Residue, then its C-alpha position, 0 to 999 in steps of 0.5 A: m320936602t317937609l320937615l318934622q321936629n325931633a322930640l329930643p333935639a339933645c345934640g342940637q342937630p337940625p330937625l330930621r327930614l323926610t320925603a313924600r314917601v314917608d307917610t306920617t298920617n300912619k301912626d306906626v310910621k310916624s312913630v318909627f320916624q320919631l324913633v329914628g329922629r330921637y336916636l340920631n339926636n341922642h348922642p349916637d357916637s357914644l357908648f351907652a345902653n341907648p333906650d332906642w334900641q332893642p334890649a337884645e341889641v343893647q345886650r349883645q353889643v354894649v354889654g357883651h362887646q363894649e361896643r356902640v349899639d349901632l353897627a354903622a357907628p364906627f364908620l359914621f363917626a370915624d372922622l367926625p363926632a356926631r354933632r359935627m357929622l349931622a350938622l354937615y350932612q343933614p339927615t333925611v328919611l327917604s322911606i319907611e316901608p313894612v317888611g313883615s311885622k317890621y319896618l325897614v328905614r332908609v336915611l339919606f345923609y347929604a350936604e346941601n351947603p357943603p364947605k370946600w373940603i367936601t366939595d373938593s373931595r366930592w364926599n357927598p352923599p357919604h351914606i344912606l343908612r338902613y335900620y329895622a324897627a320892631r316892637d319890643a316886648g311891651g309894644a314899643w317900636k325899637l331899632e335893630n341892626s340889619w345884621g340879624n335881618e340879613l344873615a337870616r337868609w344866608r348859608t354857612y359852610q364849615t371847614r377845619w379853620i373857617s366857617f363860611h357865611y355867604p348869601p344865596t346869590l353867591a356861587f359858592s365853591e366848597a372845593k375852593a373852600r377847602q383849599a382856603s382852609r388848607f392855606c390856613d393850615s399851612l400858615a399855622t404850621t409854617l409860621k408856628l402859630p400856636d394861638a391861631k384859632p378857627f374864624d368866621y368868614y363872611l363873603m359876598s359879591s359887592e360893597e353894597e352887600l357888605g354895607r347892608l351887614f352894617n346898616f348901610d344901603y350905600w357907603l361912599a368909602y372904598n371898602t371891599g373887606f376888613t378883619q374884626k379880630a376882636h370878634n374873630r371874623i373877616f368880611s370880603a366883598r370880592g366874592r372869592e372863597s379865599h381872601l389870603h391877606e385877611f386870613v393872615h391878619i386874623m391868624y397872625h399875632p398882633v404887630p405894633n408897627y402898622f407898615l409891618a402888620e400890613g407887610i406880613a399879610t401882603y407878603l404871605g396873602g397878596v395885596d388884595g387877598y390873592t394877587p402876589y405882592q411881586q406884581t404890585l412891586r413891579d407896577v410901583a417900581r416902574d412908576l418910580l423910575n419917572k418919580p426919582t424924588v419919591s423916597f422909601a419914607d414917602i411910601y412908608n408914610n403914605k405920601y406916595r400912594n395909589q389914588t384909591n388904596n394903599n397898595p404901594r405901602y403894603a407891597a413895600g412892607a411885604l418887600v421888607y419881610a422878603l428881604v429879611r427871610a432871605k437873609v436870616g430866614i422866618a426866625g428873623f420875623a420876631k426880631l423885625e416886628e420889635s420895631a415901634n410904630t415909627y419909620e426910624s425904628l423900622l430902619g433900626q430893626v432892618g439895619q441890625l437884621l441885614h447888617l447895614k448901618p442905619t444910614q444905608v438902610e433907606a437907599y438899600l430898601l429903595r434900590e431893592l424895590k426899584s429892581y422889581a421893575t423888570y419883574n415878569 
């Protein structure tokens, strides 16, 4: 493996590395390689009109949405700033290959001498990035997000509530798509959601396909779907025309308490978008029968959880909505959602709605959850 120094080591990161597949004797390949190095050393976690990107990308992301130009940035630097991230995980360009008039660049992040927390969590390598490089109007090489390059081959199907976007490899069902749209119609009517509006739904069959929309060839994070409410769009890697959980998220009004925000989406749309919350509560309840020290607060605070997901917490939030609805109806949701984003505030709101003293609420909620151990 050889090394090539970046032109602008602005952040003080180690030099960008490359593999034998990257032929820097090719003038264009060398220019693209230097472009990537320059970008990664030029504060990639910051919001500004980065000169290493196509002007159209900067205009759309930075000017239009007030977001970082690189669609991967929110995931790359969610926990660590760029300086720390790139010091821990040294970037290596795996390949720079021609794709028509453009180049496709793949960059591996890997910690060769990881600290203990990386070794213990097995969080290595966390990412393989993919960027496109194309010439701008002046002939200079600039970076592009994968977004437009990937979606250029996708298909679209329109319904009353949902614009479906999917790759041609997906076995898409128009009948199921219409059924999903009817769910949204029912949701808006039943819960009286006057501000709900049609949205975009991007569905695919794998996490890799999802990652490619955000400049990833590979990401270690367990990520099968999410909602970007600011963009009015949903993503799902489950290959289903319905992801009811995320549909609720995008149509329902903001809920300050995160536990309740996930609770309402789970109550109406299931834990994973289609599995009824009662099934998850049954599994959690049966597990708790062997863990008598676990409290409802532990579930709320995510101290008790499945190894790879937040399902217990989501289902517990759904249970709270079910109990409120059984006692005072849907009208009680507004009062419940006055809860601040704290456990104490939640207990207070639930106590008022269910006519319980604050000291009684936690034991009541845990008892109700455990009753699902016999659910069939």
